[in-house]
All heavy atoms as an XYZ file, in Angstrom:
902
protein
N      22.375     74.289     61.318
C      22.652     75.349     60.368
C      23.539     74.852     59.245
O      24.538     75.380     58.947
C      23.422     76.460     61.101
C      22.499     77.528     61.566
S      23.469     78.932     62.111
C      23.452     78.621     63.804
N      23.160     73.845     58.620
C      23.865     73.337     57.466
C      22.916     72.579     56.651
O      21.830     72.210     57.076
N      23.276     72.364     55.411
C      22.402     71.539     54.584
C      22.589     70.129     54.933
O      23.517     69.726     55.629
C      22.782     71.825     53.073
O      24.056     71.281     52.812
N      21.700     69.292     54.419
C      21.861     67.856     54.743
C      23.062     67.244     54.105
O      23.663     66.346     54.606
C      20.594     67.133     54.301
C      19.428     67.513     55.121
C      18.167     66.871     54.685
N      17.052     67.500     55.428
C      15.882     67.075     55.380
N      15.533     66.068     54.656
N      14.915     67.672     56.081
N      23.474     67.802     52.999
C      24.713     67.338     52.313
C      25.964     67.794     53.003
O      26.959     67.100     52.994
C      24.679     67.830     50.847
C      23.599     67.243     50.036
C      23.652     67.832     48.631
C      22.402     67.474     47.830
N      22.370     68.127     46.554
N      25.954     68.969     53.577
C      27.124     69.561     54.181
C      26.748     70.198     55.528
O      26.692     71.453     55.621
C      27.682     70.629     53.227
C      29.035     71.123     53.715
O      29.722     70.538     54.523
N      29.435     72.330     53.219
N      26.505     69.364     56.547
C      26.083     70.012     57.800
C      27.182     70.798     58.502
O      28.338     70.455     58.381
C      25.702     68.781     58.665
C      26.440     67.663     58.088
C      26.652     67.947     56.598
N      26.777     71.869     59.159
C      27.681     72.684     59.915
C      27.715     72.067     61.334
O      26.687     71.944     61.994
C      27.241     74.161     59.957
C      28.185     74.965     60.878
C      27.246     74.728     58.554
N      28.915     71.711     61.801
C      28.998     71.128     63.138
C      29.610     72.177     64.042
O      30.726     72.741     63.762
C      29.889     69.876     63.110
C      30.069     69.296     64.523
C      29.308     68.842     62.151
N      28.940     72.455     65.118
C      29.414     73.386     66.124
C      30.009     72.637     67.301
O      29.317     71.898     67.952
C      28.263     74.313     66.585
C      28.680     75.213     67.692
C      29.364     76.379     67.423
C      28.340     74.927     68.998
C      29.766     77.254     68.420
C      28.710     75.841     70.020
C      29.423     76.959     69.710
N      31.331     72.815     67.512
C      31.908     72.233     68.682
C      32.053     73.269     69.767
O      32.556     74.397     69.483
C      33.287     71.639     68.329
C      33.862     70.868     69.452
C      34.942     69.898     69.064
O      35.094     69.637     67.856
O      35.666     69.439     69.957
N      31.629     72.980     70.934
C      31.546     73.962     72.018
C      32.917     74.116     72.726
O      33.266     73.366     73.638
C      30.526     73.501     73.018
C      30.159     74.601     74.050
O      30.744     75.679     73.968
O      29.320     74.333     74.859
N      33.683     75.089     72.250
C      35.014     75.389     72.837
C      34.857     76.472     73.913
O      35.843     76.782     74.587
C      35.953     75.879     71.794
C      36.387     74.837     70.773
C      35.961     74.925     69.483
C      37.203     73.793     71.146
C      36.336     73.956     68.556
C      37.552     72.795     70.251
C      37.132     72.912     68.943
O      37.490     71.939     68.045
N      33.689     77.062     74.068
C      33.501     78.178     74.989
C      33.899     77.829     76.446
O      34.541     78.653     77.093
C      32.156     78.750     74.922
C      31.892     79.521     73.643
C      30.634     79.891     73.305
C      32.903     79.905     72.753
C      30.317     80.623     72.117
C      32.665     80.585     71.622
C      31.389     80.956     71.290
N      33.503     76.705     76.994
C      33.864     76.428     78.375
C      35.372     76.389     78.578
O      35.880     76.932     79.578
C      33.220     75.064     78.677
C      32.065     75.050     77.746
C      32.539     75.714     76.471
N      36.101     75.771     77.624
C      37.571     75.765     77.739
C      38.175     77.126     77.620
O      39.087     77.515     78.364
C      38.154     74.826     76.687
N      37.568     77.969     76.730
C      38.067     79.346     76.602
C      37.817     80.093     77.863
O      38.662     80.855     78.319
C      37.383     80.044     75.436
C      37.836     79.525     74.061
S      36.859     80.275     72.740
C      37.254     82.025     72.920
N      36.623     79.934     78.486
C      36.255     80.631     79.695
C      37.220     80.260     80.814
O      37.705     81.105     81.532
C      34.833     80.291     80.082
C      34.374     80.925     81.352
S      34.118     82.696     81.287
C      32.538     82.732     80.523
N      37.523     78.970     80.913
C      38.447     78.492     81.962
C      39.840     79.115     81.751
O      40.447     79.543     82.701
C      38.494     76.942     81.948
C      39.275     76.408     83.089
C      39.218     74.885     83.098
O      38.144     74.313     82.893
O      40.289     74.264     83.304
N      40.315     79.129     80.540
C      41.636     79.649     80.265
C      41.707     81.150     80.355
O      42.669     81.681     80.956
C      42.056     79.260     78.839
C      43.426     79.693     78.457
C      43.790     79.211     77.052
C      45.198     79.733     76.707
N      45.589     79.332     75.399
N      40.698     81.876     79.864
C      40.762     83.343     79.805
C      40.148     84.039     81.009
O      40.384     85.226     81.241
C      40.085     83.836     78.555
C      40.614     83.340     77.216
C      39.693     83.750     76.071
C      42.040     83.877     76.981
N      39.305     83.335     81.743
C      38.520     84.002     82.813
C      37.354     84.728     82.191
O      37.258     84.914     80.960
N      36.453     85.217     83.015
C      35.229     85.854     82.537
C      35.573     87.124     81.741
O      35.038     87.292     80.627
C      34.323     86.247     83.717
O      34.041     85.053     84.474
C      33.027     86.861     83.244
N      36.396     87.951     82.270
C      36.727     89.248     81.604
C      37.433     88.992     80.234
O      37.077     89.604     79.222
C      37.651     90.067     82.479
C      37.856     91.448     81.914
C      38.601     92.354     82.903
O      38.400     92.265     84.113
O      39.475     93.124     82.412
N      38.365     88.035     80.222
C      39.064     87.774     78.952
C      38.175     87.119     77.929
O      38.220     87.428     76.719
N      37.250     86.260     78.405
C      36.305     85.620     77.463
C      35.349     86.653     76.907
O      35.091     86.627     75.686
C      35.516     84.532     78.211
C      34.534     83.817     77.327
C      34.977     82.923     76.334
C      33.153     84.053     77.460
C      34.050     82.261     75.534
C      32.255     83.425     76.655
C      32.695     82.511     75.693
N      34.847     87.564     77.717
C      33.948     88.584     77.184
C      34.690     89.502     76.200
O      34.094     89.945     75.188
C      33.343     89.407     78.342
C      32.398     88.615     79.198
S      31.054     87.767     78.297
C      30.124     89.175     77.696
N      35.960     89.782     76.401
C      36.768     90.570     75.461
C      36.847     89.833     74.143
O      36.743     90.442     73.083
C      38.146     90.836     76.047
C      39.039     91.607     75.075
C      39.840     92.633     75.799
C      40.752     93.390     74.859
N      40.122     94.164     73.800
N      37.017     88.517     74.172
C      37.094     87.667     72.968
C      35.724     87.766     72.200
O      35.717     87.829     70.965
C      37.463     86.288     73.226
C      38.961     86.107     73.557
C      39.866     86.607     72.434
O      39.662     86.242     71.256
O      40.799     87.421     72.761
N      34.603     87.678     72.964
C      33.337     87.794     72.288
C      33.186     89.193     71.648
O      32.686     89.293     70.510
C      32.193     87.575     73.285
C      31.919     86.151     73.683
C      30.741     86.101     74.681
C      31.636     85.246     72.490
N      33.640     90.186     72.324
C      33.602     91.567     71.753
C      34.430     91.612     70.480
O      34.013     92.226     69.485
C      34.073     92.573     72.780
O      33.201     92.571     73.891
C      34.118     93.980     72.200
N      35.622     91.018     70.484
C      36.471     91.035     69.309
C      35.820     90.284     68.160
O      35.834     90.724     67.010
C      37.811     90.342     69.617
C      38.674     91.155     70.552
O      38.508     92.360     70.709
N      39.680     90.520     71.161
N      35.123     89.176     68.499
C      34.377     88.428     67.477
C      33.273     89.275     66.861
O      33.061     89.282     65.621
N      32.563     89.984     67.747
C      31.484     90.852     67.254
C      32.054     91.915     66.266
O      31.495     92.146     65.235
C      30.778     91.553     68.421
C      29.825     92.576     67.989
C      28.561     92.227     67.521
C      30.095     93.947     68.031
C      27.662     93.162     67.117
C      29.203     94.897     67.641
C      27.959     94.503     67.172
N      33.155     92.535     66.643
C      33.752     93.588     65.833
C      34.229     93.035     64.487
O      34.168     93.765     63.506
C      34.871     94.272     66.625
C      34.352     95.108     67.740
C      35.417     95.691     68.634
O      36.594     95.440     68.475
N      34.964     96.503     69.563
N      34.668     91.798     64.443
C      35.069     91.218     63.193
C      33.902     90.984     62.230
O      34.004     91.112     61.032
C      35.753     89.825     63.412
C      37.153     89.849     63.871
C      37.598     88.430     64.266
C      38.092     90.432     62.849
N      32.746     90.686     62.820
C      31.568     90.345     62.002
C      30.659     91.555     61.701
O      29.847     91.467     60.780
C      30.743     89.311     62.736
C      31.459     87.948     62.927
C      30.607     87.048     63.797
C      31.767     87.286     61.625
N      30.777     92.630     62.443
C      29.838     93.787     62.298
C      30.083     94.564     61.033
O      31.201     94.588     60.479
C      29.892     94.647     63.543
C      31.064     95.554     63.553
S      30.955     96.648     64.993
C      32.364     97.683     64.665
N      29.074     95.267     60.649
C      29.196     96.271     59.563
C      29.855     97.483     60.208
O      29.332     98.018     61.196
C      27.762     96.615     59.068
C      27.771     97.666     57.993
O      28.115     98.853     58.317
O      27.417     97.357     56.874
N      30.953     97.919     59.660
C      31.737     98.980     60.251
C      30.986    100.308     60.364
O      31.244    101.055     61.249
N      30.052    100.571     59.435
C      29.334    101.823     59.454
C      28.145    101.764     60.370
O      27.841    102.689     61.114
C      28.906    102.200     58.041
C      30.056    102.580     57.125
C      29.563    102.918     55.745
O      28.399    103.251     55.561
O      30.426    102.902     54.839
N      27.415    100.648     60.372
C      26.188    100.494     61.145
C      26.448    100.050     62.553
O      25.547    100.163     63.434
C      25.246     99.518     60.466
C      24.785    100.000     59.088
C      23.877     99.006     58.415
C      23.500     99.523     57.042
N      22.654     98.541     56.309
N      27.647     99.466     62.819
C      28.034     98.998     64.151
C      27.146     97.880     64.665
O      26.921     97.710     65.897
C      28.059    100.129     65.173
C      28.979    101.304     64.747
C      30.397    100.833     64.647
C      31.283    102.073     64.379
N      32.512    101.719     63.705
N      26.567     97.106     63.797
C      25.757     95.914     64.092
C      26.126     94.836     63.077
O      26.692     95.128     62.038
C      24.228     96.146     64.055
C      23.816     97.089     65.153
C      23.787     96.664     62.675
N      25.819     93.589     63.405
C      25.988     92.520     62.436
C      24.735     92.413     61.556
O      23.606     92.254     62.083
C      26.204     91.165     63.149
C      27.519     91.210     63.976
C      26.276     90.003     62.121
C      27.735     89.980     64.842
N      24.923     92.654     60.279
C      23.822     92.596     59.352
C      23.926     91.326     58.489
O      24.902     90.603     58.592
C      23.903     93.778     58.382
O      25.104     93.716     57.593
C      23.889     95.116     59.115
N      22.898     91.032     57.740
C      22.948     89.899     56.834
C      24.198     90.021     55.954
O      24.933     89.020     55.810
C      21.661     89.862     55.973
C      21.784     88.849     54.867
C      21.568     87.503     55.120
C      22.091     89.260     53.566
C      21.689     86.584     54.056
C      22.168     88.339     52.532
C      22.006     86.993     52.804
N      24.396     91.203     55.371
C      25.539     91.358     54.454
C      26.892     91.177     55.150
O      27.766     90.530     54.630
C      25.454     92.746     53.789
C      24.276     92.944     52.845
C      22.933     93.252     53.594
O      22.961     93.574     54.799
O      21.881     93.158     52.964
N      27.017     91.732     56.351
C      28.319     91.597     57.020
C      28.542     90.181     57.490
O      29.704     89.698     57.406
C      28.433     92.563     58.211
O      27.601     92.245     59.276
N      27.522     89.468     57.912
C      27.696     88.099     58.303
C      28.003     87.224     57.099
O      28.888     86.353     57.176
C      26.431     87.586     59.025
C      26.508     86.177     59.629
C      27.704     86.087     60.611
C      25.206     85.842     60.380
N      27.340     87.483     55.975
C      27.629     86.706     54.763
C      29.051     86.932     54.307
O      29.779     86.016     53.990
C      26.663     87.096     53.681
C      26.808     86.281     52.424
C      25.750     86.546     51.411
C      25.988     85.712     50.191
N      24.846     85.667     49.291
N      29.445     88.188     54.342
C      30.807     88.546     53.904
C      31.884     87.964     54.802
O      32.932     87.535     54.348
C      30.923     90.097     53.874
C      32.226     90.634     53.438
C      32.224     92.190     53.317
N      31.815     92.827     54.521
C      30.658     93.522     54.659
N      29.794     93.644     53.707
N      30.334     94.085     55.837
N      31.615     87.883     56.113
C      32.627     87.429     57.072
C      32.407     86.043     57.623
O      33.123     85.618     58.548
C      32.655     88.414     58.218
C      33.094     89.828     57.779
O      34.060     89.968     57.047
N      32.334     90.823     58.148
N      31.469     85.255     57.042
C      31.221     83.940     57.577
C      32.418     83.029     57.529
O      32.524     82.124     58.377
C      29.979     83.312     56.852
O      30.266     83.140     55.519
N      33.323     83.232     56.609
C      34.518     82.365     56.489
C      35.360     82.544     57.741
O      36.080     81.615     58.138
C      35.297     82.710     55.273
N      35.298     83.717     58.421
C      36.040     83.910     59.657
C      35.586     82.973     60.767
O      36.362     82.710     61.666
C      35.905     85.365     60.142
C      36.477     86.445     59.216
C      36.125     87.828     59.736
C      38.015     86.316     59.090
N      34.362     82.491     60.655
C      33.809     81.583     61.609
C      33.993     80.120     61.149
O      33.568     79.208     61.848
C      32.296     81.846     61.817
C      31.906     83.149     62.404
C      30.398     83.315     62.353
C      32.437     83.307     63.817
N      34.547     79.951     59.989
C      34.661     78.623     59.409
C      33.318     78.177     58.795
O      33.077     76.986     58.658
N      32.490     79.107     58.479
C      31.105     78.797     57.958
C      30.926     79.261     56.545
O      29.838     79.677     56.177
C      30.067     79.434     58.897
C      30.118     79.041     60.342
C      29.116     79.848     61.158
C      29.854     77.553     60.507
N      31.972     79.197     55.734
C      31.876     79.714     54.351
C      30.818     78.968     53.552
O      30.392     79.464     52.541
C      33.229     79.694     53.710
C      33.979     78.405     53.676
C      34.793     78.173     54.911
O      35.164     79.080     55.606
O      35.036     76.984     55.224
N      30.419     77.766     53.953
C      29.444     77.030     53.211
C      27.978     77.371     53.508
O      27.081     76.773     52.955
N      27.765     78.315     54.405
C      26.398     78.716     54.760
C      25.664     79.328     53.576
O      26.210     80.190     52.920
C      26.366     79.651     55.952
C      26.749     79.038     57.262
S      26.729     80.208     58.610
C      24.998     80.620     58.736
N      24.434     78.935     53.343
C      23.664     79.599     52.313
C      22.883     80.787     52.920
O      22.892     80.971     54.172
C      22.715     78.615     51.591
C      21.649     78.016     52.492
O      21.035     78.733     53.341
N      21.348     76.743     52.350
N      22.252     81.556     52.066
C      21.550     82.766     52.558
C      20.475     82.486     53.550
O      20.333     83.224     54.559
C      20.958     83.526     51.332
C      22.007     84.217     50.493
O      23.201     84.131     50.823
O      21.610     84.828     49.467
N      19.726     81.400     53.368
C      18.670     81.040     54.366
C      19.260     80.727     55.695
O      18.702     81.077     56.753
C      17.847     79.872     53.828
C      16.953     80.238     52.702
O      16.608     81.427     52.532
O      16.557     79.336     51.934
N      20.398     80.022     55.728
C      21.026     79.677     56.979
C      21.542     80.940     57.718
O      21.479     81.046     58.941
C      22.154     78.681     56.763
C      21.666     77.343     56.342
C      22.743     76.417     55.784
O      23.735     76.953     55.188
O      22.597     75.220     55.882
N      22.089     81.875     56.942
C      22.545     83.148     57.531
C      21.372     83.904     58.131
O      21.407     84.418     59.233
C      23.319     83.954     56.498
C      24.609     83.275     56.119
C      23.579     85.400     56.986
C      25.361     83.850     54.945
N      20.260     84.005     57.354
C      19.038     84.657     57.857
C      18.553     83.982     59.120
O      18.110     84.661     60.101
C      17.980     84.711     56.811
C      18.249     85.731     55.697
C      17.036     85.822     54.754
N      17.416     86.649     53.632
C      17.887     86.173     52.468
N      18.038     84.880     52.252
N      18.213     87.008     51.501
N      18.564     82.681     59.143
C      18.088     81.918     60.326
C      18.977     82.244     61.531
O      18.443     82.468     62.627
C      18.135     80.451     59.995
S      17.576     79.428     61.407
N      20.283     82.351     61.322
C      21.180     82.693     62.418
C      20.890     84.089     62.926
O      20.834     84.297     64.139
C      22.614     82.613     61.966
C      23.682     82.818     63.006
S      25.297     82.607     62.331
C      26.181     82.000     63.765
N      20.653     85.024     62.056
C      20.324     86.377     62.491
C      19.002     86.409     63.267
O      18.886     87.013     64.291
C      20.229     87.306     61.290
C      21.556     87.810     60.735
C      21.376     88.550     59.433
C      22.296     88.651     61.730
N      17.991     85.683     62.728
C      16.658     85.670     63.426
C      16.791     85.044     64.815
O      16.144     85.493     65.760
C      15.662     84.884     62.579
C      15.008     85.690     61.494
C      13.798     84.945     60.929
N      14.087     83.576     60.484
C      14.473     83.266     59.263
N      14.649     84.175     58.345
N      14.719     82.007     58.938
N      17.653     84.027     64.946
C      17.819     83.340     66.213
C      18.330     84.329     67.292
O      17.934     84.235     68.437
C      18.805     82.163     66.018
C      19.107     81.455     67.274
C      17.961     80.526     67.721
O      17.132     80.138     66.937
O      17.967     80.233     68.943
N      19.216     85.234     66.911
C      19.799     86.152     67.873
C      19.143     87.494     67.977
O      19.418     88.244     68.898
N      18.296     87.821     66.993
C      17.738     89.171     66.903
C      16.562     89.372     67.908
O      15.405     89.053     67.638
C      17.200     89.406     65.468
C      16.678     90.836     65.278
O      16.889     91.688     66.119
O      16.045     91.070     64.257
N      16.893     89.829     69.078
C      15.881     89.933     70.168
C      14.966     91.137     69.969
O      13.822     91.124     70.482
C      16.583     90.031     71.531
C      17.534     88.828     71.838
C      18.259     89.085     73.146
C      16.699     87.550     71.905
N      15.405     92.199     69.345
C      14.572     93.392     69.219
C      13.861     93.487     67.875
O      13.115     94.447     67.646
C      15.357     94.677     69.528
C      16.535     94.910     68.572
O      16.652     94.224     67.522
O      17.358     95.805     68.872
N      14.070     92.532     66.991
C      13.398     92.442     65.708
C      13.833     93.449     64.649
O      13.087     93.702     63.704
N      15.030     94.054     64.809
C      15.466     95.026     63.823
C      16.211     94.451     62.620
O      16.649     95.105     61.757
C      16.317     96.125     64.466
C      17.656     95.612     64.994
O      17.912     94.371     64.961
O      18.454     96.466     65.515
N      16.317     93.083     62.620
C      17.002     92.424     61.464
C      18.506     92.417     61.592
O      19.169     91.980     60.612
N      19.062     92.820     62.662
C      20.535     92.829     62.880
C      20.828     92.470     64.313
O      19.928     92.375     65.151
C      21.052     94.272     62.555
N      22.127     92.171     64.551
C      22.526     91.854     65.919
C      23.419     92.952     66.447
O      24.465     93.253     65.851
C      23.335     90.521     65.906
C      22.667     89.254     65.411
C      23.590     88.099     65.493
C      21.358     88.986     66.142
N      23.013     93.520     67.582
C      23.913     94.410     68.285
C      24.823     93.557     69.136
O      24.736     92.325     69.166
C      23.185     95.474     69.090
C      22.299     94.918     70.174
O      22.559     93.815     70.716
O      21.346     95.619     70.540
N      25.788     94.216     69.826
C      26.748     93.454     70.591
C      26.134     92.570     71.663
O      26.539     91.422     71.883
C      27.813     94.384     71.194
C      28.983     93.640     71.788
C      30.131     94.537     72.209
O      30.057     95.749     71.913
O      31.072     94.101     72.803
N      25.129     93.104     72.360
C      24.471     92.306     73.418
C      23.762     91.127     72.838
O      23.838     90.006     73.392
C      23.517     93.202     74.206
C      22.796     92.442     75.251
S      22.883     93.328     76.763
C      21.293     92.928     77.432
N      23.065     91.283     71.728
C      22.342     90.186     71.088
C      23.375     89.144     70.605
O      23.093     87.901     70.760
C      21.538     90.685     69.925
C      20.320     91.488     70.306
C      19.670     92.152     69.126
O      20.351     92.582     68.199
O      18.406     92.237     69.170
N      24.454     89.548     70.076
C      25.497     88.638     69.649
C      26.075     87.811     70.813
O      26.097     86.570     70.756
C      26.639     89.380     68.928
C      27.828     88.492     68.586
C      27.784     87.631     67.510
C      28.963     88.540     69.332
C      28.874     86.831     67.184
C      30.063     87.757     69.029
C      30.025     86.883     67.940
N      26.397     88.460     71.912
C      26.928     87.773     73.071
C      25.919     86.820     73.620
O      26.192     85.654     74.016
C      27.386     88.729     74.141
S      28.893     89.667     73.624
N      24.618     87.223     73.693
C      23.569     86.378     74.198
C      23.430     85.142     73.289
O      23.284     84.007     73.815
C      22.233     87.158     74.231
O      22.422     88.266     75.078
C      21.077     86.248     74.708
N      23.475     85.326     72.010
C      23.371     84.224     71.041
C      24.530     83.218     71.290
O      24.351     81.998     71.286
C      23.339     84.682     69.618
C      23.328     83.618     68.537
C      22.085     82.751     68.654
C      23.393     84.245     67.167
N      25.742     83.760     71.458
C      26.886     82.877     71.647
C      26.751     82.081     72.929
O      27.069     80.867     72.940
C      28.187     83.698     71.684
C      28.558     84.392     70.386
S      28.829     83.234     69.030
C      27.267     83.334     68.124
N      26.242     82.663     73.958
C      25.978     81.932     75.205
C      24.889     80.842     74.998
O      25.043     79.749     75.498
C      25.589     82.845     76.338
C      26.768     83.365     77.145
C      27.523     84.359     76.725
C      27.034     82.720     78.365
C      28.614     84.818     77.466
C      28.126     83.182     79.089
C      28.916     84.196     78.657
N      23.823     81.220     74.253
C      22.786     80.211     74.000
C      23.268     79.071     73.180
O      22.759     77.980     73.308
C      21.591     80.934     73.340
C      20.819     81.787     74.304
C      19.703     82.569     73.708
N      18.929     81.856     72.693
C      18.330     82.440     71.679
N      18.449     83.732     71.521
N      17.657     81.749     70.808
N      24.267     79.299     72.317
C      24.789     78.192     71.496
C      25.716     77.263     72.308
O      26.139     76.229     71.788
C      25.597     78.762     70.310
C      24.748     79.442     69.240
C      25.644     80.097     68.186
C      23.751     78.500     68.607
N      26.059     77.632     73.490
C      26.950     76.805     74.337
C      26.189     76.275     75.540
O      25.978     76.941     76.513
C      28.123     77.694     74.820
O      28.916     76.935     75.714
N      25.759     75.001     75.406
C      25.019     74.396     76.563
C      25.774     74.431     77.840
O      25.164     74.682     78.910
C      24.816     72.983     76.095
C      24.954     72.982     74.584
C      25.927     74.092     74.295
N      27.092     74.257     77.814
C      27.844     74.230     79.055
C      27.839     75.612     79.728
O      27.774     75.765     80.945
C      29.275     73.770     78.818
N      27.949     76.658     78.920
C      27.933     78.048     79.495
C      26.558     78.353     80.045
O      26.441     78.970     81.067
C      28.335     79.072     78.446
C      29.839     79.115     78.115
C      30.059     80.239     77.124
C      30.697     79.281     79.294
N      25.528     77.871     79.339
C      24.142     78.153     79.795
C      23.930     77.432     81.159
O      23.285     77.994     82.036
C      23.102     77.668     78.814
C      23.010     78.611     77.577
S      22.545     80.300     77.994
C      20.896     80.075     78.593
N      24.455     76.213     81.311
C      24.297     75.466     82.582
C      24.984     76.223     83.705
O      24.563     76.063     84.851
C      24.859     74.065     82.426
C      23.953     73.219     81.567
O      22.807     73.508     81.319
N      24.558     72.143     81.010
N      26.048     76.921     83.450
C      26.792     77.614     84.476
C      26.574     79.150     84.471
O      27.352     79.907     85.009
C      28.312     77.360     84.301
C      28.623     75.884     84.492
O      28.051     75.214     85.363
N      29.513     75.372     83.672
N      25.534     79.592     83.816
C      25.342     81.018     83.587
C      25.186     81.802     84.908
O      25.673     82.911     84.970
C      24.143     81.283     82.693
O      22.960     80.779     83.265
N      24.559     81.278     85.905
C      24.405     81.994     87.168
C      25.760     82.255     87.806
O      26.052     83.378     88.253
C      23.535     81.211     88.142
C      23.335     81.956     89.487
C      22.390     81.195     90.407
C      22.135     82.067     91.607
N      22.440     81.369     92.824
N      26.632     81.236     87.836
C      27.950     81.415     88.399
C      28.790     82.391     87.597
O      29.480     83.217     88.143
C      28.682     80.052     88.499
C      28.044     79.107     89.479
C      26.910     78.311     88.908
O      26.632     78.350     87.681
O      26.234     77.614     89.683
N      28.652     82.320     86.268
C      29.428     83.234     85.369
C      28.956     84.672     85.588
O      29.786     85.582     85.634
C      29.268     82.806     83.925
C      29.817     81.459     83.552
C      29.420     81.062     82.164
C      31.351     81.420     83.755
N      27.658     84.894     85.723
C      27.133     86.233     85.932
C      27.644     86.773     87.276
O      28.042     87.916     87.341
C      25.593     86.184     85.877
C      24.884     87.522     86.082
C      25.297     88.503     85.042
C      23.402     87.341     86.119
N      27.578     85.962     88.316
C      28.056     86.396     89.583
C      29.533     86.728     89.564
O      29.974     87.744     90.128
C      27.808     85.333     90.637
C      26.328     85.233     91.033
C      26.036     84.083     91.969
O      26.920     83.268     92.280
O      24.868     83.965     92.401
N      30.348     85.931     88.837
C      31.755     86.222     88.726
C      32.017     87.553     87.949
O      32.868     88.343     88.335
C      32.491     85.050     87.981
C      33.979     85.272     87.907
C      34.643     84.131     87.206
O      34.147     83.000     87.246
O      35.693     84.399     86.529
N      31.191     87.788     86.952
C      31.368     88.998     86.153
C      30.951     90.242     86.981
O      31.586     91.286     86.922
C      30.507     88.975     84.904
N      29.924     90.094     87.815
C      29.424     91.257     88.601
C      30.202     91.479     89.877
O      30.497     92.589     90.282
C      27.947     91.064     88.903
C      27.102     91.089     87.598
C      27.456     92.166     89.855
C      25.657     90.741     87.804
N      30.537     90.346     90.501
C      31.264     90.424     91.791
C      32.641     89.687     91.689
O      32.806     88.676     92.345
C      30.427     89.783     92.900
C      29.035     90.289     92.996
C      27.952     89.534     92.684
C      28.812     91.615     93.478
C      26.658     90.068     92.787
C      27.523     92.102     93.572
C      26.463     91.350     93.222
N      33.558     90.211     90.898
C      34.798     89.488     90.633
C      35.690     89.293     91.867
O      36.563     88.391     91.887
C      35.510     90.331     89.604
C      34.971     91.701     89.787
C      33.559     91.512     90.277
N      35.527     90.028     92.936
C      36.395     89.964     94.094
C      35.816     89.215     95.295
O      36.322     89.264     96.364
C      36.955     91.282     94.482
C      37.624     91.989     93.366
C      37.057     93.083     92.740
C      38.852     91.516     92.883
C      37.682     93.718     91.676
C      39.457     92.147     91.830
C      38.883     93.228     91.208
N      34.660     88.582     95.096
C      33.983     87.890     96.201
C      34.364     86.409     96.147
O      34.551     85.780     95.237
C      32.487     88.003     96.158
C      32.039     89.405     96.573
N      31.924     90.391     95.682
C      31.759     89.901     97.772
C      31.555     91.486     96.324
N      31.444     91.196     97.625
């Protein structure tokens, strides 16, 4: 998601965050991230809201095509926007370490006291 001149490098901090915050705390942080990026009226992340708030992610250099690509990558229902579930799913997909441990994380989230 970057141009050849200025590539965007994604460093996977999610596993460390998960370890530090636990499943519930990590999911709360994802929710907070979603709320920062969403359109306040539509309650979804739109092209416009992502473009406006991309600096919050450290992605101020993203061009319009890269923003559209990011939205398409996470848009599971084809409505052109990301709801909270699509956003969280996209964030997990961007983290190879979380994807590798997804079964354990799901079980911890569903059965926290086992």
